[in-house]
MDTraj code that builds the backbone (N, CA, C; nanometers):
import mdtraj as md
import numpy as np

residues = "MET SER ILE VAL MET LEU PHE ALA THR LEU TYR PHE MET PRO ILE LYS GLU ALA LYS GLY ALA VAL ASP THR THR THR TYR THR TYR ASP GLY THR ASN GLN GLN ALA TYR LYS GLY GLN LYS TYR VAL ILE ILE LYS ALA ASP ILE PRO ASP LYS GLU SER SER LEU PHE SER LEU ASN GLY GLY PRO GLU GLN VAL THR VAL GLN SER GLY THR ILE ILE GLY ASP ASN ALA PHE LYS GLY CYS THR ASN LEU LYS THR VAL TYR LEU SER SER SER VAL ALA VAL ILE GLY LYS ASN ALA PHE GLU GLY THR GLY ILE SER SER ILE THR ILE PRO SER ASN VAL GLY LEU ILE ARG PRO ASN ALA PHE TYR ASN CYS LYS LYS LEU LYS ASN PHE TYR VAL ASP TYR TYR ASN PRO ILE PHE THR SER ASN ASN GLY VAL LEU MET SER LYS ASP GLN LYS LYS ILE ILE VAL TYR PRO TYR GLY ARG THR ASP LYS THR TYR ILE ILE PRO ASN GLU VAL THR THR ILE ALA ASN SER ALA PHE HIS GLY ASN GLN GLY LEU THR ASN ILE ASN ILE PRO THR LYS LEU GLU LYS ILE GLU ALA ARG ALA PHE MET ASN CYS SER LYS LEU VAL SER VAL THR PHE SER ALA".split()
xyz = np.array([
    [-0.5558, 0.8731, -7.4257],
    [-0.4687, 0.9171, -7.3143],
    [-0.3209, 0.8385, -7.3293],
    [-0.2196, 0.9121, -7.3535],
    [-0.1203, 0.8576, -7.3775],
    [-0.0504, 0.8224, -7.2280],
    [0.0493, 0.6850, -7.2744],
    [0.1125, 0.6767, -7.0975],
    [0.1355, 0.7656, -7.0459],
    [0.2080, 0.8685, -7.0597],
    [0.2875, 0.9355, -6.9651],
    [0.1775, 1.0162, -6.9125],
    [0.0838, 1.0739, -6.9874],
    [-0.0407, 1.1549, -6.9349],
    [-0.1265, 0.9977, -6.8505],
    [-0.1394, 0.9282, -6.8580],
    [-0.1831, 0.8104, -6.7617],
    [-0.0765, 0.8051, -6.6353],
    [0.0366, 0.7898, -6.6364],
    [0.1205, 0.7972, -6.5277],
    [0.1592, 0.8971, -6.4256],
    [0.1297, 1.0159, -6.4967],
    [0.1203, 1.1410, -6.4373],
    [-0.0113, 1.1392, -6.3474],
    [-0.1445, 1.0793, -6.3935],
    [-0.2785, 1.1036, -6.3579],
    [-0.2551, 0.9783, -6.2052],
    [-0.2019, 0.9103, -6.2331],
    [-0.1950, 0.7680, -6.1189],
    [-0.1087, 0.8501, -6.0385],
    [0.0168, 0.9291, -6.0844],
    [0.1181, 0.9221, -5.9799],
    [0.0633, 1.0806, -5.8781],
    [0.0085, 1.1222, -5.9018],
    [-0.0927, 1.2224, -5.8400],
    [-0.1884, 1.2292, -5.7253],
    [-0.2469, 1.1165, -5.7852],
    [-0.3934, 1.0873, -5.7195],
    [-0.3431, 1.0748, -5.5612],
    [-0.4414, 1.1523, -5.5318],
    [-0.4464, 1.1563, -5.3626],
    [-0.4540, 1.0046, -5.2841],
    [-0.4013, 0.9255, -5.2124],
    [-0.4246, 0.8148, -5.1048],
    [-0.4914, 0.8288, -5.0125],
    [-0.6427, 0.7515, -5.0038],
    [-0.6908, 0.8183, -4.8984],
    [-0.6532, 0.7457, -4.8203],
    [-0.6510, 0.8316, -4.6449],
    [-0.5865, 0.6948, -4.5615],
    [-0.7064, 0.6199, -4.4834],
    [-0.6772, 0.5047, -4.4484],
    [-0.7377, 0.4018, -4.4129],
    [-0.8294, 0.4448, -4.3163],
    [-0.9529, 0.3980, -4.3290],
    [-1.0469, 0.4837, -4.2083],
    [-0.9964, 0.3855, -4.0587],
    [-1.0146, 0.4564, -3.9644],
    [-1.0033, 0.3965, -3.8315],
    [-0.8716, 0.3144, -3.7888],
    [-0.8007, 0.4088, -3.8811],
    [-0.6197, 0.3571, -3.8417],
    [-0.5789, 0.4768, -3.7207],
    [-0.5976, 0.4093, -3.6434],
    [-0.5540, 0.4682, -3.5170],
    [-0.4494, 0.4086, -3.4163],
    [-0.3129, 0.5180, -3.3705],
    [-0.2024, 0.4413, -3.3048],
    [-0.2631, 0.3833, -3.1713],
    [-0.2595, 0.2708, -3.1209],
    [-0.3506, 0.2046, -3.0061],
    [-0.2069, 0.1964, -2.9440],
    [-0.0955, 0.2036, -2.9727],
    [0.0134, 0.1665, -2.8677],
    [0.0929, 0.2716, -2.8399],
    [0.0555, 0.3943, -2.8538],
    [0.1476, 0.5420, -2.7967],
    [0.0485, 0.5936, -2.7458],
    [0.0394, 0.6596, -2.6161],
    [-0.0135, 0.7802, -2.5398],
    [0.0961, 0.8734, -2.5353],
    [0.0361, 1.0085, -2.5807],
    [0.0475, 1.1076, -2.5281],
    [0.0097, 1.2003, -2.4387],
    [0.0758, 1.2468, -2.3525],
    [0.0362, 1.3037, -2.2023],
    [0.0935, 1.4892, -2.2253],
    [-0.0329, 1.5554, -2.2394],
    [-0.0107, 1.6781, -2.2260],
    [-0.0414, 1.7634, -2.1674],
    [-0.0836, 1.7121, -1.9924],
    [-0.0926, 1.7949, -1.9175],
    [-0.2170, 1.8014, -1.8605],
    [-0.3200, 1.7897, -1.9744],
    [-0.4584, 1.8041, -1.9963],
    [-0.5736, 1.6974, -2.0040],
    [-0.4628, 1.5562, -2.0357],
    [-0.5698, 1.4480, -2.1035],
    [-0.5183, 1.3128, -1.9947],
    [-0.4795, 1.3354, -1.8577],
    [-0.4111, 1.2368, -1.8139],
    [-0.5193, 1.0787, -1.7846],
    [-0.6677, 1.1473, -1.7445],
    [-0.7514, 1.0395, -1.7354],
    [-0.7885, 0.9332, -1.8613],
    [-0.7322, 0.9638, -1.9806],
    [-0.7391, 0.8864, -2.1193],
    [-0.6359, 0.7778, -2.1365],
    [-0.5927, 0.7547, -2.0417],
    [-0.4533, 0.6579, -2.0534],
    [-0.5251, 0.4935, -2.0091],
    [-0.5111, 0.4412, -2.1384],
    [-0.5868, 0.3008, -2.1692],
    [-0.4653, 0.1956, -2.1315],
    [-0.3600, 0.2135, -2.0801],
    [-0.2800, 0.0707, -2.1051],
    [-0.1903, 0.0724, -2.2421],
    [-0.2040, 0.2040, -2.2957],
    [-0.0986, 0.2127, -2.4023],
    [0.0609, 0.1547, -2.3806],
    [0.1351, 0.0626, -2.4715],
    [0.2552, 0.0460, -2.4392],
    [0.3635, 0.1597, -2.4417],
    [0.3413, 0.2483, -2.5066],
    [0.4397, 0.3686, -2.5349],
    [0.3947, 0.4851, -2.5095],
    [0.4279, 0.5525, -2.3916],
    [0.4248, 0.6615, -2.2990],
    [0.4996, 0.8159, -2.3616],
    [0.4224, 0.9407, -2.4320],
    [0.5010, 1.0601, -2.4445],
    [0.4672, 1.1254, -2.3952],
    [0.6011, 1.2045, -2.2855],
    [0.5579, 1.3284, -2.1871],
    [0.5655, 1.4424, -2.2774],
    [0.4549, 1.5297, -2.2767],
    [0.5155, 1.7001, -2.3325],
    [0.4938, 1.7703, -2.2125],
    [0.4443, 1.7461, -2.0635],
    [0.4014, 1.8622, -1.9896],
    [0.4491, 1.8150, -1.8394],
    [0.4471, 1.8743, -1.7125],
    [0.4591, 1.8854, -1.6122],
    [0.3814, 1.6960, -1.5611],
    [0.4125, 1.6558, -1.4770],
    [0.3245, 1.5627, -1.3866],
    [0.3497, 1.5965, -1.2543],
    [0.1840, 1.6449, -1.2334],
    [0.1775, 1.6924, -1.1234],
    [0.1633, 1.5991, -0.9993],
    [0.2130, 1.6401, -0.8968],
    [0.2017, 1.5326, -0.7929],
    [0.0833, 1.4910, -0.7139],
    [0.0570, 1.3321, -0.7362],
    [-0.0814, 1.2866, -0.7409],
    [-0.0532, 1.1619, -0.6203],
    [-0.1949, 1.0939, -0.5516],
    [-0.1848, 1.0238, -0.4657],
    [-0.1615, 0.8836, -0.4911],
    [-0.1496, 0.8499, -0.6082],
    [-0.1865, 0.7324, -0.7144],
    [-0.1282, 0.7215, -0.8289],
    [-0.0828, 0.6198, -0.9124],
    [-0.0025, 0.6612, -1.0689],
    [-0.1145, 0.7023, -1.1553],
    [-0.0475, 0.7873, -1.2515],
    [-0.1699, 0.7960, -1.3051],
    [-0.1426, 0.6910, -1.4600],
    [-0.0648, 0.6111, -1.4629],
    [-0.0394, 0.5198, -1.5676],
    [-0.0410, 0.3809, -1.5436],
    [-0.0743, 0.3547, -1.3998],
    [-0.0510, 0.2012, -1.3984],
    [-0.1648, 0.1189, -1.4325],
    [-0.2417, 0.1446, -1.5242],
    [-0.3443, 0.0608, -1.5542],
    [-0.2923, -0.0531, -1.6367],
    [-0.3209, -0.1933, -1.5679],
    [-0.2975, -0.3327, -1.6832],
    [-0.1550, -0.2942, -1.6662],
    [-0.0626, -0.2572, -1.5220],
    [0.0546, -0.3034, -1.5612],
    [0.1432, -0.1819, -1.5788],
    [0.0938, -0.0934, -1.6695],
    [0.1429, 0.0777, -1.7123],
    [0.1860, 0.0298, -1.8554],
    [0.2641, 0.1770, -1.8970],
    [0.3350, 0.1043, -2.0265],
    [0.4749, 0.0623, -2.0258],
    [0.5220, 0.0152, -2.1405],
    [0.6356, -0.0140, -2.1062],
    [0.7898, 0.0394, -2.1873],
    [0.7558, 0.1823, -2.2205],
    [0.8453, 0.2420, -2.2419],
    [0.7659, 0.3697, -2.2333],
    [0.8659, 0.4739, -2.1413],
    [0.8080, 0.6148, -2.1275],
    [0.9269, 0.7147, -2.1566],
    [0.8964, 0.8303, -2.2794],
    [0.9761, 0.8969, -2.2709],
    [0.9065, 1.0406, -2.3122],
    [1.0188, 1.1118, -2.1905],
    [0.9603, 1.2771, -2.1442],
    [1.0739, 1.3658, -2.2604],
    [0.9736, 1.4028, -2.3214],
    [1.0311, 1.5099, -2.4082],
    [1.0262, 1.6600, -2.3611],
    [0.9022, 1.7222, -2.2690],
    [0.9092, 1.8057, -2.2343],
    [0.8595, 1.8239, -2.0881],
    [0.8868, 1.9399, -2.0073],
    [0.8257, 1.8948, -1.8925],
    [0.9163, 1.9215, -1.7752],
    [0.9492, 1.9678, -1.6576],
    [1.0378, 1.9823, -1.5555],
    [0.9894, 1.8974, -1.4665],
    [0.8832, 1.8583, -1.4290],
    [0.8328, 1.7924, -1.3139],
    [0.7706, 1.6433, -1.3209],
    [0.8645, 1.5463, -1.2895],
    [0.7894, 1.4117, -1.2630],
    [0.7599, 1.4045, -1.1425],
    [0.6034, 1.4150, -1.1113],
    [0.5544, 1.4708, -0.9610],
    [0.6075, 1.2943, -0.8868],
    [0.5240, 1.3071, -0.7255],
    [0.5091, 1.2352, -0.6683],
    [0.4329, 1.1287, -0.7079],
    [0.4836, 0.9592, -0.7586],
    [0.3920, 0.8666, -0.7554],
    [0.3753, 0.8546, -0.8926],
    [0.4113, 0.9171, -0.9822],
    [0.3648, 1.0027, -1.1257],
    [0.3520, 0.7975, -1.2123],
    [0.4620, 0.7197, -1.1960],
    [0.4618, 0.6172, -1.2514],
    [0.4719, 0.5009, -1.1299],
    [0.4216, 0.5232, -1.0181],
    [0.4616, 0.4029, -0.8970],
    [0.3292, 0.2824, -0.9746],
    [0.3961, 0.1612, -0.9677],
    [0.3403, 0.0401, -0.9808],
    [0.3410, 0.0245, -1.1152],
    [0.4136, 0.0772, -1.2064],
    [0.3923, 0.0721, -1.3689],
    [0.5054, -0.0380, -1.3596],
    [0.4443, -0.2133, -1.3401],
    [0.5568, -0.3281, -1.3054],
    [0.5860, -0.3532, -1.4731],
    [0.5095, -0.2912, -1.5550],
    [0.5763, -0.3258, -1.6861],
    [0.6492, -0.2461, -1.7559],
    [0.6863, -0.1201, -1.7014],
    [0.7987, -0.0111, -1.7611],
    [0.9421, -0.0627, -1.7006],
    [0.9686, -0.0782, -1.8632],
    [1.1127, -0.1172, -1.8424],
    [1.2129, -0.0007, -1.8849],
    [1.2110, 0.0822, -1.9973],
    [1.3043, 0.2099, -2.0293],
    [1.2144, 0.3185, -1.9798],
    [1.3319, 0.4001, -1.9597],
    [1.2331, 0.5263, -1.9681],
    [1.3419, 0.6377, -2.0297],
    [1.3121, 0.7306, -2.0884],
    [1.3569, 0.8203, -2.1640],
    [1.3659, 0.9618, -2.1097],
    [1.4742, 1.0100, -2.0359],
    [1.4172, 1.1880, -1.9676],
    [1.5029, 1.2606, -2.0089],
    [1.4042, 1.3549, -2.0772],
    [1.5276, 1.4835, -2.1656],
    [1.5643, 1.5765, -2.0533],
    [1.6776, 1.6723, -2.1314],
    [1.7352, 1.7535, -2.0056],
    [1.6809, 1.8644, -1.9884],
    [1.5135, 1.8598, -2.0370],
    [1.4291, 1.9315, -1.9455],
    [1.3782, 1.9204, -1.8123],
    [1.4081, 1.7955, -1.7509],
    [1.3750, 1.7145, -1.6407],
    [1.4635, 1.7993, -1.4992],
    [1.4029, 1.8607, -1.4066],
    [1.4351, 1.8954, -1.2935],
    [1.4074, 1.8427, -1.2039],
    [1.3282, 1.7639, -1.1794],
    [1.2392, 1.7666, -1.0443],
    [1.2154, 1.5809, -1.0546],
    [1.2525, 1.4794, -0.9717],
    [1.2330, 1.3723, -0.9643],
    [1.0947, 1.3255, -0.8473],
    [0.9938, 1.3355, -0.8204],
    [0.9345, 1.3327, -0.7266],
    [0.9383, 1.1611, -0.6462],
    [0.8873, 1.2065, -0.5406],
    [0.8793, 1.0801, -0.4543],
    [0.7804, 0.9437, -0.4662],
    [0.8443, 0.8391, -0.4349],
    [0.8025, 0.7578, -0.5173],
    [0.7584, 0.7285, -0.6890],
    [0.8428, 0.8066, -0.7547],
    [0.7475, 0.8397, -0.8942],
    [0.7862, 0.7471, -0.9773],
    [0.9077, 0.6545, -0.9841],
    [0.9114, 0.5079, -1.0438],
    [0.9208, 0.3750, -0.9463],
    [0.8781, 0.3714, -0.8184],
    [0.8511, 0.2603, -0.7455],
    [0.7692, 0.1445, -0.8188],
    [0.8421, 0.0577, -0.7800],
    [0.8087, -0.0790, -0.8154],
    [0.8302, -0.0827, -0.9748],
    [0.8617, 0.0051, -1.0535],
    [0.8845, -0.0353, -1.2283],
    [0.9645, -0.1479, -1.2387],
    [0.9851, -0.1644, -1.3573],
    [1.0835, -0.2771, -1.3746],
    [1.2351, -0.2526, -1.4779],
    [1.2508, -0.0926, -1.4510],
    [1.3672, -0.0418, -1.5018],
    [1.5178, -0.0776, -1.4664],
    [1.5931, -0.1338, -1.5522],
    [1.7336, -0.1798, -1.5036],
    [1.8025, -0.0913, -1.4506],
    [1.7975, 0.0388, -1.5666],
    [1.8873, 0.1241, -1.5297],
    [1.8149, 0.2299, -1.5737],
    [1.8478, 0.3697, -1.5218],
    [1.8220, 0.5089, -1.5707],
    [1.9554, 0.5980, -1.6057],
    [1.8871, 0.6835, -1.6434],
    [2.0497, 0.8296, -1.6762],
    [1.9787, 0.9270, -1.6349],
    [1.9918, 0.9839, -1.5244],
    [1.9797, 1.1405, -1.4770],
    [2.0143, 1.2257, -1.5842],
    [1.9400, 1.3173, -1.6408],
    [1.9492, 1.4640, -1.6938],
    [2.0940, 1.5396, -1.6195],
    [2.0923, 1.6292, -1.7199],
    [2.1796, 1.7300, -1.6906],
    [2.1354, 1.8337, -1.6012],
    [2.0066, 1.8510, -1.5761],
    [1.9386, 1.9348, -1.5417],
    [1.8561, 1.9041, -1.4213],
    [1.8269, 1.7994, -1.3481],
    [1.8045, 1.7267, -1.2501],
    [1.8758, 1.7529, -1.1348],
    [1.8205, 1.8477, -1.0302],
    [1.8461, 1.9104, -0.9201],
    [1.7950, 1.8687, -0.7916],
    [1.6776, 1.7808, -0.8349],
    [1.6048, 1.7397, -0.7341],
    [1.5592, 1.6150, -0.7324],
    [1.5780, 1.5102, -0.6541],
    [1.5218, 1.3531, -0.6745],
    [1.4957, 1.3277, -0.5459],
    [1.3720, 1.3048, -0.4655],
    [1.3053, 1.3086, -0.3545],
    [1.2789, 1.1713, -0.3418],
    [1.2932, 1.1521, -0.1951],
    [1.3055, 0.9985, -0.1023],
    [1.2282, 0.8976, -0.1712],
    [1.2755, 0.8016, -0.1763],
    [1.2083, 0.6859, -0.2800],
    [1.1764, 0.6805, -0.3914],
    [1.1956, 0.7383, -0.4595],
    [1.2040, 0.7711, -0.6381],
    [1.2332, 0.6591, -0.7127],
    [1.3035, 0.5402, -0.6465],
    [1.3377, 0.4065, -0.7308],
    [1.3054, 0.3187, -0.6384],
    [1.2023, 0.3290, -0.5186],
    [1.2024, 0.2317, -0.4770],
    [1.1502, 0.1163, -0.4354],
    [1.1455, -0.0209, -0.4714],
    [1.0865, -0.1296, -0.5223],
    [1.1045, -0.1706, -0.6505],
    [1.2863, -0.1023, -0.7161],
    [1.2764, -0.1110, -0.8478],
    [1.3473, -0.2444, -0.8487],
    [1.2840, -0.3765, -0.8765],
    [1.3800, -0.4794, -0.8139],
    [1.4927, -0.5400, -0.8980],
    [1.4666, -0.4591, -1.0480],
    [1.5640, -0.4902, -1.1850],
    [1.6494, -0.3873, -1.1664],
    [1.6491, -0.2398, -1.0575],
    [1.7610, -0.1419, -1.1105],
    [1.8912, -0.1878, -1.0852],
    [1.9932, -0.1645, -1.1628],
    [2.1227, -0.2203, -1.1230],
    [2.2055, -0.1019, -1.1182],
    [2.1844, -0.0034, -1.2138],
    [2.2937, 0.0886, -1.2093],
    [2.2143, 0.2427, -1.2537],
    [2.2612, 0.3228, -1.2122],
    [2.2330, 0.4446, -1.2111],
    [2.3360, 0.5440, -1.3152],
    [2.2825, 0.5982, -1.4289],
    [2.3950, 0.6835, -1.5063],
    [2.3570, 0.8298, -1.5185],
    [2.4428, 0.9226, -1.4798],
    [2.4394, 1.0695, -1.4646],
    [2.4856, 1.1357, -1.5638],
    [2.4147, 1.2576, -1.6491],
    [2.4834, 1.3052, -1.7559],
    [2.6392, 1.4146, -1.6912],
    [2.7209, 1.4104, -1.7654],
    [2.8395, 1.4469, -1.7501],
    [2.8387, 1.5907, -1.6734],
    [2.7302, 1.6622, -1.7576],
    [2.7322, 1.8003, -1.6887],
    [2.6346, 1.8590, -1.6125],
    [2.5859, 1.7317, -1.5391],
    [2.4882, 1.7845, -1.3836],
    [2.5837, 1.8049, -1.3044],
    [2.5543, 1.9092, -1.2169],
    [2.5891, 1.9752, -1.1446],
    [2.5991, 1.9611, -1.0267],
    [2.4948, 1.8789, -0.9826],
    [2.4478, 1.8073, -0.8546],
    [2.4630, 1.6741, -0.8421],
    [2.4398, 1.5790, -0.9224],
    [2.4601, 1.4518, -0.9268],
    [2.5939, 1.3822, -0.9972],
    [2.6034, 1.2416, -0.9425],
    [2.7149, 1.1627, -1.0224],
    [2.6987, 1.0298, -1.0022],
    [2.7520, 0.9630, -1.0879],
    [2.7313, 0.7877, -1.0596],
    [2.8982, 0.7625, -1.0246],
    [2.8440, 0.6876, -0.9198],
    [2.9920, 0.6053, -0.8825],
    [2.9906, 0.4662, -0.8685],
    [3.0532, 0.3774, -1.0214],
    [3.0385, 0.2539, -1.0243],
    [2.8603, 0.2305, -0.9707],
    [2.7876, 0.2285, -1.0840],
    [2.6485, 0.2597, -1.0844],
    [2.5430, 0.2956, -0.9402],
    [2.6296, 0.3479, -0.8401],
    [2.5900, 0.3721, -0.7205],
    [2.5166, 0.5929, -0.7564],
    [2.4192, 0.5977, -0.7265],
    [2.3841, 0.7837, -0.7733],
    [2.4069, 0.8467, -0.6192],
    [2.5290, 0.9313, -0.6251],
    [2.5681, 1.0194, -0.5525],
    [2.5755, 1.1631, -0.5969],
    [2.6057, 1.2544, -0.4838],
    [2.6263, 1.3925, -0.4662],
    [2.7616, 1.4172, -0.6124],
    [2.7587, 1.5452, -0.6262],
    [2.8271, 1.5424, -0.7093],
    [3.0166, 1.5432, -0.6992],
    [2.9858, 1.5902, -0.5662],
    [3.1340, 1.5568, -0.5094],
    [3.1750, 1.4395, -0.4131],
    [3.0696, 1.3443, -0.4081],
    [3.0979, 1.2060, -0.3962],
    [3.0626, 1.1875, -0.2260],
    [3.0320, 1.3011, -0.1609],
    [3.0114, 1.3125, 0.0021],
    [2.8591, 1.2168, 0.0066],
    [2.7839, 1.2635, -0.0684],
    [2.7103, 1.1769, -0.0169],
    [2.6353, 1.0669, -0.1341],
    [2.6126, 0.9598, -0.0629],
    [2.5051, 0.8551, -0.1133],
    [2.3522, 0.8754, -0.1390],
    [2.3361, 0.8512, -0.2267],
    [2.1900, 0.9657, -0.2620],
    [2.0758, 0.8060, -0.2700],
    [2.1315, 0.7505, -0.3610],
    [2.0257, 0.6058, -0.3815],
    [2.1340, 0.5168, -0.4543],
    [2.1272, 0.3939, -0.3179],
    [2.2167, 0.2483, -0.3794],
    [2.1079, 0.1493, -0.4579],
    [2.0902, 0.1080, -0.5973],
    [1.9972, 0.0364, -0.7079],
    [1.9691, -0.0732, -0.6107],
    [1.8571, -0.0808, -0.5805],
    [1.7393, -0.1522, -0.5204],
    [1.7692, -0.3043, -0.5998],
    [1.7320, -0.2957, -0.6940],
    [1.8112, -0.4474, -0.7689],
    [1.9629, -0.5035, -0.7868],
    [2.0903, -0.4156, -0.6706],
    [2.1889, -0.4765, -0.6903],
    [2.1807, -0.5872, -0.5848],
    [2.2587, -0.7315, -0.6549],
    [2.2685, -0.8420, -0.5444],
    [2.4143, -0.8855, -0.4764],
    [2.4961, -0.7826, -0.4610],
    [2.6024, -0.7679, -0.3907],
    [2.6064, -0.8041, -0.2826],
    [2.6501, -0.8973, -0.2405],
    [2.6694, -0.9364, -0.0954],
    [2.7528, -0.7882, 0.0520],
    [2.8121, -0.7469, -0.0198],
    [2.8821, -0.6533, 0.0666],
    [2.9145, -0.5518, -0.0449],
    [2.8835, -0.3899, 0.0352],
    [2.9176, -0.2670, 0.0022],
    [3.0133, -0.1798, 0.0836],
    [3.1339, -0.1590, 0.0323],
    [3.2261, -0.0951, 0.1124],
    [3.2095, 0.0376, 0.0318],
    [3.1370, 0.1312, 0.1282],
    [3.1179, 0.2559, 0.1085],
    [3.2723, 0.3506, 0.0975],
    [3.2806, 0.4413, -0.0442],
    [3.3678, 0.5296, -0.0403],
    [3.4439, 0.5770, 0.0563],
    [3.6007, 0.6113, 0.0931],
    [3.6614, 0.6691, 0.2057],
    [3.5697, 0.8321, 0.1701],
    [3.5262, 0.8784, 0.0673],
    [3.5241, 1.0393, 0.0749],
    [3.3696, 1.0683, 0.0911],
    [3.2800, 0.9686, 0.1496],
    [3.1708, 0.9749, 0.1786],
    [3.1432, 1.0048, 0.3426],
    [3.0478, 1.1776, 0.3791],
    [3.0341, 1.1623, 0.4664],
    [2.8642, 1.1378, 0.5391],
    [2.8057, 1.1694, 0.4295],
    [2.6351, 1.1408, 0.4638],
    [2.5616, 1.0280, 0.3946],
    [2.5025, 0.9504, 0.4378],
    [2.3951, 0.8566, 0.3868],
    [2.2566, 0.9023, 0.3919],
    [2.2176, 0.9502, 0.2369],
    [2.0674, 1.0188, 0.2812],
    [1.9539, 0.9052, 0.2627],
    [1.8590, 0.9860, 0.3193],
    [1.7114, 0.9695, 0.3783],
    [1.6925, 0.8650, 0.2672],
    [1.6697, 0.7242, 0.3008],
    [1.6078, 0.6292, 0.1964],
    [1.6713, 0.5473, 0.0978],
    [1.8593, 0.5903, 0.1390],
    [1.9471, 0.5315, 0.0091],
    [1.9925, 0.3961, 0.0174],
    [1.9634, 0.2805, 0.1236],
    [1.9564, 0.1697, 0.0615],
    [1.8067, 0.0802, 0.1154],
    [1.7160, 0.1526, 0.1096],
    [1.5703, 0.1371, 0.1686],
    [1.5181, 0.0252, 0.0821],
    [1.5048, -0.1078, 0.1633],
    [1.4535, -0.1928, 0.1138],
    [1.5321, -0.3192, 0.0428],
    [1.6682, -0.2556, 0.0386],
    [1.7401, -0.3492, -0.0855],
    [1.7707, -0.5460, 0.0086],
    [1.7862, -0.6081, -0.0762],
    [1.7757, -0.7303, -0.0176],
    [1.8338, -0.8344, -0.0626],
    [1.9984, -0.7594, -0.1126],
    [2.1135, -0.8305, -0.1367],
    [2.1950, -0.8179, -0.0216],
    [2.2199, -0.6917, 0.0062],
    [2.3211, -0.6568, 0.1083],
    [2.2868, -0.7694, 0.2507],
    [2.4326, -0.8175, 0.2749],
    [2.4421, -0.8701, 0.4283],
    [2.5434, -0.8023, 0.4846],
    [2.6343, -0.7063, 0.4281],
    [2.7504, -0.6471, 0.4943],
    [2.7633, -0.5516, 0.4303],
    [2.7850, -0.4512, 0.5327],
    [2.8278, -0.2372, 0.4666],
    [2.9534, -0.2413, 0.5488],
    [3.0351, -0.1715, 0.5045],
    [3.1869, -0.1089, 0.5407],
    [3.1552, 0.0185, 0.5566],
    [3.1627, 0.0900, 0.6913],
    [3.0846, 0.2124, 0.6567],
    [3.2811, 0.2994, 0.6931],
    [3.2933, 0.4281, 0.6192],
    [3.3940, 0.4910, 0.6269],
    [3.4359, 0.5863, 0.7662],
    [3.5780, 0.6098, 0.7428],
    [3.6148, 0.7132, 0.8900],
    [3.5713, 0.8235, 0.8885],
    [3.5440, 0.8854, 0.7720],
    [3.4924, 1.0654, 0.7536],
    [3.3014, 1.0476, 0.7772],
    [3.2503, 0.9328, 0.7807],
    [3.0896, 0.9703, 0.7736],
    [3.0572, 1.0127, 0.8916],
    [2.9773, 1.1020, 0.8643],
    [2.9500, 1.1796, 0.9646],
    [2.7876, 1.1989, 1.0262],
    [2.7409, 1.1545, 0.8977],
    [2.5288, 1.1301, 0.8970],
    [2.4693, 1.0163, 0.8423],
    [2.4237, 0.9376, 0.9343],
    [2.2965, 0.8723, 0.8545],
    [2.1708, 0.9242, 0.8554],
    [2.0727, 0.9492, 0.7331],
    [1.9827, 0.9969, 0.7778],
    [1.8557, 0.9246, 0.7876],
    [1.7251, 0.9869, 0.7911],
    [1.6415, 0.8869, 0.8418],
    [1.6008, 0.7757, 0.7393],
    [1.5659, 0.6209, 0.7932],
    [1.5355, 0.5455, 0.7140],
    [1.6156, 0.4674, 0.5934],
    [1.7746, 0.5226, 0.6428],
    [1.8635, 0.4986, 0.5537],
    [1.8894, 0.3437, 0.5179],
    [1.8527, 0.2478, 0.6078],
    [1.8669, 0.1054, 0.5816],
    [1.7272, 0.0442, 0.6117],
    [1.6271, 0.1131, 0.6126],
    [1.5144, 0.0207, 0.6128],
    [1.4798, -0.0697, 0.5612],
    [1.4452, -0.1733, 0.5874],
    [1.3409, -0.3087, 0.5072],
    [1.4735, -0.3699, 0.5021],
    [1.6243, -0.3366, 0.4978],
    [1.7175, -0.4221, 0.4566],
    [1.7052, -0.5472, 0.5175],
    [1.6333, -0.6432, 0.5328],
    [1.6248, -0.7611, 0.5738],
    [1.7535, -0.8656, 0.5847],
    [1.8426, -0.8653, 0.4806],
    [1.9129, -0.9440, 0.4814],
    [2.0614, -0.9052, 0.5647],
    [2.0591, -0.7743, 0.5925],
    [2.1912, -0.6849, 0.6098],
    [2.2153, -0.7230, 0.7777],
    [2.3189, -0.8071, 0.7769],
    [2.3416, -0.8766, 0.9019],
    [2.4752, -0.7987, 1.0081],
    [2.5437, -0.7469, 0.8917],
    [2.7228, -0.6975, 0.9748],
    [2.6935, -0.5341, 0.9293],
    [2.7354, -0.4523, 1.0230],
    [2.7677, -0.3294, 0.9400],
    [2.9077, -0.2936, 1.0476],
    [3.0444, -0.2710, 0.9511],
    [3.1224, -0.2870, 1.0396],
    [3.2073, -0.1059, 0.9817],
    [3.2298, -0.0263, 1.0911],
    [3.2476, 0.1187, 1.1424],
    [3.4305, 0.0947, 1.1516],
    [3.4595, 0.1975, 1.0441],
    [3.6179, 0.2081, 1.0610],
    [3.6652, 0.2754, 1.1879],
    [3.7862, 0.2258, 1.2455],
    [3.8480, 0.3509, 1.3740],
    [3.8377, 0.4626, 1.3625],
])
top = md.Topology()
chain = top.add_chain()
for i, resn in enumerate(residues, 1):
    res = top.add_residue(resn, chain, resSeq=i)
    for name in ("N", "CA", "C"):
        top.add_atom(name, md.element.get_by_symbol(name[0]), res)
traj = md.Trajectory(xyz[None], top)
């Protein structure tokens, strides 16, 4: 056999896959296999996550990274209690973020995609490291003002980041409404300044803000 033939034979010889080569670090959720999660570090979402009474992924502290590739709904409590979760990537398909969906996770920031139109109360409650919200420029419902999640017209505060350690927050002059549970549980603020245009403070807006000792209303 010539050297050329020998090379060709070796080059085109199929390589057998290693037996038992299974990715134990990544779990893909397709809407039918939620009970199969076993503590993998990375989770890929390809379907809606329905509302549940407890987290689907909290086993052993949950994943470290979640990537939502498709699906429109992140249901109530979806990642509640996933203390290991540090990074979340949401695709533009996401439209709804459910109540307590990311409660207690370790995320430090999150970007709200362009199609999100509903964020239910306490979606980011007790996220002790959460300091900033970012919002896609083309989102018609929400925006970010210095990291605070607000309505697009900036007249309503939706969520003040739970992990902020600022002692004082001066609410922007344009604000007329503070949403349900907007500051719920914040442990940094001691003083809040309320602007003259404020008309409504919704239920539980400042619930469990144990260090808040002074609220100043403008004339």
